[in-house]
N, C-alpha and C positions, 0 to 999 in steps of 0.2 A: 110594240111588239106586235103585229098581225095574228089573228088566229081566227080560224071557221071550222065549221063544223058542216061537213061531206058526207053525201052518201054517195058511194061507188057503186051502185046497182046496175046502172046503167054500162058501164066501163067495164075495160080490161076481160078478153075473151080467155086469156092466159090462165083464169080463176074458174072457166069453166061453165057448164048452164047453168049452176045453179046462183043466185044472187046471193050475192056476200053480205056478212053484215054492215053495220053502219061501221063506218070508217071515222073517224077525227082527223085532223091534223091542218097543216097550213103551214107558212110562214115562220121565222122565232130566229132567234136568238143575235141578229143583225140588223139594222133598221140603215137600210142603203139611202134612204132619203134625207137622212141627215147629212151624210159625205156630201151629197148633192147639192148640200146648200151651198157647197164652194163654188157651183158653176155661176151662183148668183150677184149679184153686184155689193159689195160689201159695203154695210150703212157708212152712211155720211154726217146720218145728225150725231146729238151727244151723245153718250150711251149711259144706259138707266143707273148704273152705277160704276164706279172704279174703286178697284183694288190692289193693294201696293204688297208684296211680298220680295224676300232679298233674293230667289233664285226658282223661277217658273221649271217644270215637267211639264212638256208638251206630248201627251199619251201617254196613258195607262197599261201598256201592255207590258209584254217582262221587261225590257228595258228601261220604261217607262219607272215599275217598281223598282227594280233592282240600281238605279240611279237613286229612287230615294231611300233606300235601304241603306247606299253608302253613305247619301246625306248624313242621316241619324247617326249612322255608327261616328263619323267626326263627331258629333254633335251638332251639325247645323240643323234645327227645328223651323224655320222660317222660310218654309217653301211650299208650293201648290202644286197638286199635280192634275193636268185637264186632261180628261178623257171623255169620248166622243159616246162610247154607249154607258149605259145604264149599268153595266160592273165592269172591274179592271181587270185585266189577263189577257186582252185579245185575243190571237188563237186558241189561247188554252183559257179558255171559260169554262161553264158547264151549268146543263139544265137540269131538273124534275121530271119525270113520267112515272105514275101511279107512287109515288112514294121513294123512285130510287133513283140516284143521282146517274148520270151518262156525261160523257166530254161532249163539248159542241165543236171541239176542234184537237188540237193536240192532245195526246194520250198516253204518253210514255216517257221517260228519260233512260236513257243509257246510263250504266254506272261511272261517271265522269273517271279522266286520266288525269293524271298529272299537266296535263298541258291545261288543265282548268280548275285549277286551286282555289277560283272564287268561288266554283260550283262547289268543290267538294266541303269549304267550309261552311254553304250554305246550307247543307247537308246535314253535317256534325252539327250546326246550331238549332233545327230541326226533331232532332235525335233518330235521323234516318240513319246516320254512320259513325262509328264513335271506336276506339282501338281497344283491341281486346287482347291481351300476353302480346303486346308487340305489334299486332297485327289489324287491317282496319279491316272491321263489321261492318255490314249492311244489315238492318232490321229486316226478320225474314217474311213480316207479317206486310210487309210494303214492297216485295220482289215479286215479280211477275209469277204465279204458280203453277205449277206442271200440271196437266201438256200446255205448251207457249202458244202453239201454232200448228197448224196442219192445212194440207194444201188436197181442195178436192183436183181428183187430176186420172184422167182414164175411167172415172164411173165410179172410183171411191177413194176415201179420206184417206191420206197418208202424212207420218210425220214429218215436220220439217217445209218448208217451200219452195225446195232445188226440188225439180220435177225427179223424180230417180226409180222411181215402180215402173217397171219393164222399158226401161230406155234401152238403147244398145251398145253395143260398145263403141261405137264413134262417138254417141253423145259423151260418154264417160270420159273417153281422151279428151274431149274439147274441155269440160271442165277441169281437171288436170294441167290444159296445158295453159286455161287462165288462169287456174293459181298460181301455176310458177310464176306466170306473168307480175301478177300482183305481191306475190313476194319478193320478185326482185327490184320489185317497183319501192317495196319498204326496206330493203338494204341499202338501195341508192340514196333513199332520200326521209326525211322527216317529215309524217304526213301528221298535223296535227288538225285539234278543234279545242280552241279558235283558230282557225285558220293562220294570221298574221303568225302566228308560232311555227309556223311549216316553215322547213330548210330544204327547197327542191332541189334538185341536179337542174340542170340545164334540160337536158331532154324529157323531165315531166316538168318543165314549165311550159316548154312545147304542145303541152298536151292541153293549155286553153285554148289553142288557136283552132282546133280542129275537133268536131263532133265525133261521140264514141261510138257512133256506128260507121263513123269514117275510120275509127282507129279497129272498133275491130274485124273491118272489111280488110285491114292491111295485115292484119294478122292470123287471117284465115280463118276468123272464128263464126261460122255460118251456122250454128248445131240450131235450129229451129227452139231446142226447149233451153239454153242459155240464153240464149236471145230473149225468150220471153221473160225469163224471168229477171235479167239484166233489167230490160223495160222496165218490168214492176218494182225495181228495188231505185231507179232513177225517178219513175210516174210518185213513188211513196214519200222518197226524203225531199224531189225537187221541183214537182208539178209537171213533169214533160218526160218523154220517151228517148230514146237511144237517139235519134235523129237529131233531136232539140238540144239537148245537154253537149257538154263541152266530156274530149276526153278526160281533162284532169277530173271532172265532178263523177263521172263515172267510176277512175281509178280511187278518187279518194274515200268515195263510198264505202269498199272495204279495207284500204290503206291505212285510213286512220283511225278505225276502231278493230275490227274481230277477224281482217283478211280474209280469204274465201279455201273453205276446204272441199276440197273434192271427197265425195261419196270413197268411204275406203279408208282415209288418211286421219291420220292423228288429228285431233282440234275438232273445236266445235265454229261452225259458221256463224251462232248468234250469241250474244255475251246476254249476261242478267242483266234485265230492264227494272228499273221502278215504275208501278203503275197502281192506280185506284181507279174506283169506279166512277168518278168524276174527269180521271186524265189527269192532265197535270195543273187541271184547276184548286187541285189539291195544294200545290206548290202556289200560285198564284194569290190563290184566297188568303195563304197564310204570310203573304207577302202583302198583300195590302190590309192585311188587318191594324197593322202598327202607325200607316197612316192617317189612319180614321178619317177626322174634317176635314183634311189637308187635300182630300183625294174630290173633286169637283167632277159627279159623273156629268152624261149628257152636253156636254161643252163642245161646240162645232169650235175650233179652233180656223178664225177666217184671215187675218192676217199676221204679221213679225214682222216689227218693224226695231234693226239696231241704231240703236242712237249713240251719241258722243258719250252721256251717262247714263246708262241704261237701255231697258228693253220695255217695249211698247208692245201688249199682245190683246187685239181684239178675237173677242170670242160672243158666238150666240149659245145664248142659256136655252135649250130645247124645253127644258120643263115650262121656265117662267117664261117663255118666249119672248127674250127683249134680250138686245146687245147690250154686251158689256165689257171691261176694257179692264185689265191686267197691267199693273208696270212691275219692274223688280230690276237688279242689276246684272244679271246673269239668266240666261235662258237654255235650257238642256231640249234639244228639238231632238225627242225620240219617236219622230212619225216617219211611215214611208218615204222613200224617196220620191214618188212624184206628189204627195202631199205637202211636204216640206217646200219643192220646187215652187207649189201653187200658192202658199199663203205669204212666201217670204217677197218684202217688196223689193228687195235691191239681192237678191241671190248669187251667191260668188258662184265663180268657174264653176268651182271643182263641182259644184252641188247642180250643178247645169250637167255639165258632163256625166257626172252618176246618173243623174236621172233618166239622160238619153239613153245611158248603157242600161240597166236593168228593164228585165223581162218579169213581170206578175203576173204568174199563172193562177187562175180563176178555178175556185173548188164549191166543192158541194159535198156537204155533211149531213145523212138521214137518219134520223134517232126513229126506230122502232119499238113501241112498247104491246109487248106480247103476254097475254097472260095465262100461257102455258107453256112448257120446253117441247122444242121440236122434235119430231123424230129426224134417225141419223139415217145417214147409209153407212155401208158396210167401210170398215177401214178403223182410223186412230178416230179417238173419242174426241169429241165436243173440246175445243183450245180456247182457251181467251182472242187468236185473231184466227180467222177463218179466211180461207182466200180460197176461189174459185180460178182456178188454169184456164187461161183464152178470153177472159172478160173485158171487159171494158173498166170494171172496178175496180178497187184492191182491197174488196173482200168485207168483213164487221170482224167488229169487239163483241165482248159481250161483256154488260157491266157488273156481272152477277158473277163472273169466273170469280174474282179474288173472293166473294163470301164463303166459298166452299162448300155449298148447300151440300147435304147425304144426298138429300133426293131434287133437281132441278124442276125449279117453275117459273115463274114470271121472272123474266126478265127484260132488258131496253137490250137490243142491238144497234150498235153503229158503226154504219156504213159509209165507205168514206171513196170522194170518186172525182177526182182530177179532169178539167174536161181540155187543157191541152191535148191536140192529136198532133202526130208527126209531119206536118205538111212540107216534102222537102218541095225547095225553091222558092217555097212562103216564107215572109221573111217571120221569126218568131213572135214579135210585136205585133202583127199583124194576126196571125192565127192568135193570138192570146184577146186581140179586141174583138173577133168574129164571139169566139168563146165566151166573152165576158156579157158581149151584149146576149147573148143563148141563154147563159144563166138568170140574166134578169128579165128579159122580157118573157120566157116561155111560164105557164103558167104551174099553179103545184100539181094539177091532176096531172101535168105532162112528165114530170119529174116524182111524182106515187108510182106511176106504171114505166117508167124507166127500171128502177129502184125494185120494184116486185120483179120485173121479166126475169132481170139477173138474178135477185138471188132464191126463187122460186125454182130455178132450175137446180139448186141443192136441197133446198125444204117445201116440196109439192104443197105440205100441209101450213105452211108460212100464213096463205091470207085468210085461212079461217080464227085463229090466234092472235093475230092481230089487231088492236083495238085502237091506234093511232101513229100517225106517222108524220115527222115534223122535219123540215127542211131548212135546213141554214145554210146562209150562201154567202161567200168571200167573193167575191172580184177579185180585188188585189191579194189574195190568200200569202203567197209565197215569193221571195225573189227567185227566178229560173236562173240557174250559171250556165247561161248558153256561150257558145266561143268567145273568147276574145275579155268579158266582163271578168273573170276572176281573176285576169293576171293584172287585168287596173285596177280592180277596186281590192280585192282581198290578199293580192302578194306583194304588187309593186302600185303601192298607194299615190292615188293624184295629187291627195292635198301636200301639204308639209310635210316632209320625210323624218323633220325633228318631233313629228308629235305621234302618240299613239292614237289619237282618234281625230278628226276632219273640225276642225274650228275656225273662227274669227274671236276677236275682241272680246267679243260678250256673248257668242252663241256655241256650243258646244253640239255637234250633230252624233248621235248614237241608235243604231238602229242594226238588226239582222240583216237588215237591205246591204250596209256597206261589208259583210263579209261577203255580200254573193249567193246565199241561201239561206233558210228560214228554218235555226234550229234552238233550242235553246239553252244552250252552251254560248251559242254566238250572240245572243239579245242579254243574255245575263253580263256576260263578261263584257260588251258595249256598254250596257249601262253602269256597272259598276265600276268602271274605266271613268265613266263620264260622272259621276257623282264625286270619288276621288279625288276628280282634277278639277272640282269647277269652288271659285274661292266663295 
């Protein structure tokens, strides 16, 4: 972790003429140089040590932790988890600023439906869900408290994220038209999370071949407010906008969960969600705790060799700065597809095809430590999720919202920003590569200025109350379901159709990448299935 203290007195004309107070900050949460160790030659000498376990789990994100839990449920304790970072959890980890926990990535979990029984069981195990008088009830302390979300639109805050204040009749008509199309799709097909549970009509499978923008064009849905909202939803869940993600992904966002409710109609657009000050790290920390010493952090997996009688994994121990070797009977490869392809000595064809198809969207997460509450504009009250209409970012969540303080005070705001832009005519892989290079090459000061230029539009007093700004960078944050990918990987598997997961004799591949997009339910179900099916 690199930290530095910087004075911002020479920058940011947006702060006005008065010099701002000292602002600390830097890059935190991830260490890209560890991943870049894969670009170097694999050591050829003898390892410093060799360890043997029955099952190796490569990757300690949600998938790897779910696999470890499933192994333990079966009484299988002879395993090790090799994790790149210093803490398990992948994109669902947390940090602490000023004594306040905050997310470094994923920050909520929608209440899972019956297509995700593995996640439901986990929530029961953790005491978040229980049956009362024959009904399932969730612990209200962990449900997102009201007000849940708001939008800065036309100069003031409104409840909800769909622009409604002052919009015209034509906009409302297009909202109703889109709501009707989503309702028709839900009647026609079963849209599921995880996606492997989906049962889609041919009409909906065809949506995987075109972009969401192209589909909206065909439907005559051109309203600027509707398009902004749908673009925001796609960037929030998939890491890219309308012109990049598939129409299947755009419809799936609504059809698989809460539908889409136009203003003035019955029903709500957002269902209840579980959230915590530290985000989904609340879940991953509880998944990691029973693993204990079997979790080996700071390990860069360099090479995976499948042999007749076992699996050999060579790894770099970043703490001891030495090369080590692991041997086992089986390995669960819970790694992103591009990493799995790189480390496999003889990758199977299905892995080559999948890795070539997936586009990974880069993300930036900024955590801003404030020593006092911000002044607010007119309209809706401060909420957990706060979004600014028309901006490039995804707004911010308030880490202290769940604490229900009677008098607002110090807090941490977590700002999310996907860097994938919609570049019509440019392949998504190329757009992602360019955005990734910008993310990793631009200095902290650049991202500080970018984040503050956006958020001060809503809160001009933010700079005077800001004490620290940390930036977390994810070069390959999530798989982006571009046209073609979802049909190939999620709905029509490229591997053995008799298997629920891609696998060889001694390797099982499990990761949310195989579903086409990155959410907790996909990652957890994949890891659970891998752990249950591993001998």
